C-alpha positions, 0 to 999 in steps of 0.5 A: 780825653785830648790834652795839650796841642791836640786839645787846643786844635780840637777846640778851635775846630769845634768852635769853627764848626759850631759857628758854621752850624749856627750860620745854617740854623739862623742865616743859611737856607734863606732864613731872612725870608721867614721874617716876612711872617710875623707869627711864631711857628712851632710844632710840639707834637712829634710825627715820628723820627724824620729820617726816611729811605730816599726812595719815593721821596723828594730828594731835597726833603730827604737830604735836609732830613739826613743833614739834620742827623749827620750835622750833629754827629761831630758834637757827640764825638768831640765833646766827650773827647774834650770834657769828661762826661757820661752819656746821660750827662752829655745827652741831657746837656745836648737836649737842653742846648738844642731846645734853647736854639729851637726856641730862639729860632721861633722867637727870632722868626728865623725858623720854627720850634720843631720837636722832630728836629730836636729828636733827629739832632739828638739821635745824631749826637748820640751816634757820635757819642757811642762812635768814640766810646767804641774806640778804646785805643789810640783815640788821640792819634790819626789811626784812632780818629779814622776808626772813630769816623769809620765807626760813626759811619757804620753806626749811622748806616745802621740807624738810618736803616733801622729808623727808615724801616720803622717809619716805613712800617708806621707810615705805609703798613696796615692791618686787616682790610675791612669793607665799609658796608660791613660796619654798623651805620650810626647816623643817616642811611645808605643803600648798597647795591647787593648785586654788584652789577657792572657798568661802564665809566670813561668807556671802561668796564667797571666790575665792583668786587667788594661793595657798591654805592647804590644809584637808588640813593637820594641826590643828597645823602649823608651817612656816618660810621663809628670807627672807634679809632681803629683805622688808618685810611679809607680807600676806594673808587668813584665815577659817574657812569657813562649812561649818565654822560650819554644823556647829555647831562651837565650835573655835578657831584661832590663827595665830602669825607668828614672825620670827627667833624672835620672835612679831610677830603673832597672829590668833585665830578662832572657829568658833562661830556669830556670832563668825566673821569674814573678816580681812586682815593686813599684818605688818611683817617689816622684813628678817627672815631667817626667817618661821615660821607656826604654826597651832593648831586645838583641834577634832578635826575637821580641817575646822576648820582656818583657811584662809589665802589670797593670802599675799604678801611685799613686797620691800624697796625700795632705800631700805629696804635702805640703812636696814636696813644702817645700823641693822645697823651701828649695832646692832653698835656698841651 
């Protein structure tokens, strides 16, 4: 533990850093703009640790996530050097403190209560705690302080790499890919083209490889599959064939994807010349129990039906199944 003059200096620096942190929590980042919204904002359901790799992400969002992690490392370093405490006591008090701050953000309308923020702030504090614990000598001297900072940097890089990998596995990973037409339909009816004959759309040759929604289906068609919570996403392709465009039809087609009774995605296609396009889709369904697809065509000519093909479902991987089970348990508590 720090003593004497070094202790006094450290307490002053900690107080100044705490004030700076509170400024960004309640005033900085244009917090006053939130006051225009009188509702209280909160998120009680964890979506994962908000710490990702920067590749393929909006830089500002990634930088904000990183800041939420790094900004609380100093608290983990300094508090145990000023006050005698073990890890359990420190992390318990920290979680209690940051939870109170999050609640105040929500009550004052200067932010929101976000369980993900508590998780990432606590992870940063934990890294700081172990960084100073791993340095046993000269912790009250300049070279010892440098060792603590270096240790914290190494631990931070390791944590970012580990958490980023886990997030990548949970968000982008998937299990076995299954063709939609292989599942048993539970409601409605649908015809699948068993010949998988090719066609042209937007002057491109289309050759389905897995399945194809038959153009013999009625103009308005709705069908449901039972998924048993096993799948992460549904993907495929859709277009209106060129031969429909060539008949100078102005018909429109709408496709709705409904998971457990809630519309989660919609596609609109036009058979009007110059407006047709070949579209791919990837729709998260995140363990839904039922998937309903509804197609509506406003042209009396049945050949204006939009054609879907190579529609597949990707199963949840083991980590995603675990996360869904945790979320299901938490929802039962709220």
